C-alpha positions in Angstrom: 49.4 190.9 -180.6 49.4 188.0 -183.1 51.7 185.1 -182.3 54.4 184.4 -184.8 54.6 181.0 -186.3 57.9 179.1 -186.0 59.7 178.6 -189.2 60.7 175.1 -190.3 64.1 174.5 -191.8 66.4 177.4 -192.6 68.4 178.8 -189.7 66.1 177.1 -187.2 66.4 173.7 -189.0 68.0 171.9 -186.1 65.2 172.8 -183.8 62.6 171.8 -186.4 64.2 168.4 -187.1 63.6 167.3 -183.5 59.9 167.4 -184.1 60.2 165.5 -187.3 62.4 162.9 -185.6 59.8 162.5 -182.9 57.2 161.8 -185.6 59.5 159.4 -187.4 60.1 157.6 -184.1 56.6 156.1 -184.2 56.8 154.3 -187.5 60.3 153.0 -186.6 59.1 151.6 -183.3 56.1 150.0 -185.1 58.4 148.5 -187.7 60.7 147.0 -185.0 57.8 145.6 -183.1 56.3 144.2 -186.4 59.6 142.2 -186.5 59.0 140.8 -183.0 58.5 141.5 -179.3 61.1 143.8 -177.7 61.8 145.6 -174.5 62.3 149.4 -174.5 66.1 149.3 -174.1 66.4 147.0 -177.1 64.1 149.2 -179.2 66.2 152.3 -178.3 69.4 150.5 -179.4 67.8 149.3 -182.6 66.8 152.8 -183.7 70.4 153.6 -184.6 70.2 152.3 -188.2 67.2 154.5 -188.8 69.3 157.6 -188.1 67.9 158.0 -184.6 71.1 157.3 -182.6 70.7 160.3 -180.3 67.1 159.7 -179.2 66.8 159.9 -175.4 65.5 156.6 -174.0 62.9 158.6 -172.0 61.4 159.7 -175.3 61.2 156.1 -176.5 59.4 155.0 -173.4 57.0 158.0 -173.5 56.2 157.1 -177.2 55.6 153.5 -176.2 53.2 154.5 -173.5 51.4 156.8 -175.9 51.2 154.1 -178.5 49.9 151.6 -175.9 47.2 154.1 -174.8 46.3 154.4 -178.5 46.0 150.6 -178.8 48.9 150.3 -181.3 51.1 148.2 -178.9 50.6 146.2 -175.8 53.1 145.4 -173.1 53.6 142.7 -170.5 56.1 142.1 -167.8 58.8 139.5 -168.7 59.6 138.0 -165.3 61.7 135.0 -166.5 64.8 137.2 -167.0 67.9 135.3 -165.8 69.7 138.4 -164.5 68.3 141.7 -163.3 64.8 142.9 -162.7 61.7 142.0 -164.8 61.4 143.9 -168.0 58.4 145.3 -169.8 58.1 143.7 -173.3 56.2 145.4 -176.1 54.4 143.8 -179.0 52.4 145.1 -181.9 48.5 144.9 -182.0 46.3 144.5 -185.0 45.7 148.3 -184.8 49.5 148.8 -184.7 49.9 146.7 -187.8 47.3 148.8 -189.6 49.0 151.9 -188.3 52.3 150.7 -189.7 50.7 150.1 -193.1 49.4 153.7 -193.0 52.8 155.1 -192.1 54.4 153.1 -195.0 51.9 154.6 -197.4 52.5 158.1 -196.1 56.3 157.6 -196.2 56.2 156.3 -199.8 54.3 159.5 -200.8 56.8 161.7 -198.9 59.6 159.8 -200.6 58.2 160.7 -204.0 57.8 164.3 -203.1 61.4 164.5 -201.7 62.8 162.7 -204.7 61.2 165.2 -207.0 62.5 168.1 -204.9 66.0 166.7 -205.0 65.9 166.1 -208.7 64.9 169.7 -209.3 67.6 170.9 -206.9 70.3 168.8 -208.6 69.3 170.0 -212.0 69.3 173.6 -210.9 72.7 173.2 -209.4 74.1 171.5 -212.5 72.8 174.3 -214.7 74.2 177.0 -212.3 71.2 179.2 -212.5 69.6 181.3 -209.9 70.9 184.0 -207.5 73.0 181.8 -205.2 75.1 179.2 -206.9 
């Protein structure tokens, strides 16, 4: 029996968005690390302006580990913390910098495609044409 492919968007849109958000998490983390070294908790907190306010911190740490294995980021223990335990601090590598540039290029292309889609949609809605308006 052939497997059915999952639909994106539509009624299952909420489920599909989680996958997209996970993918968008990587360029957001790379951008934040491009701005300077940070620990995981800081990174999770700074994702809010990117629309990622409900991202579980375990996902952030898992993504950081994956990016470290891929050579995009590196980490070191910061032991000179005045209160509390030592923290792992992440920073961007040269490969991470190139990865961020690639993401920016892809996101710009996606922005153009989405902009075109929205213009067509808005024109269609203004004209009141089609079956459902």
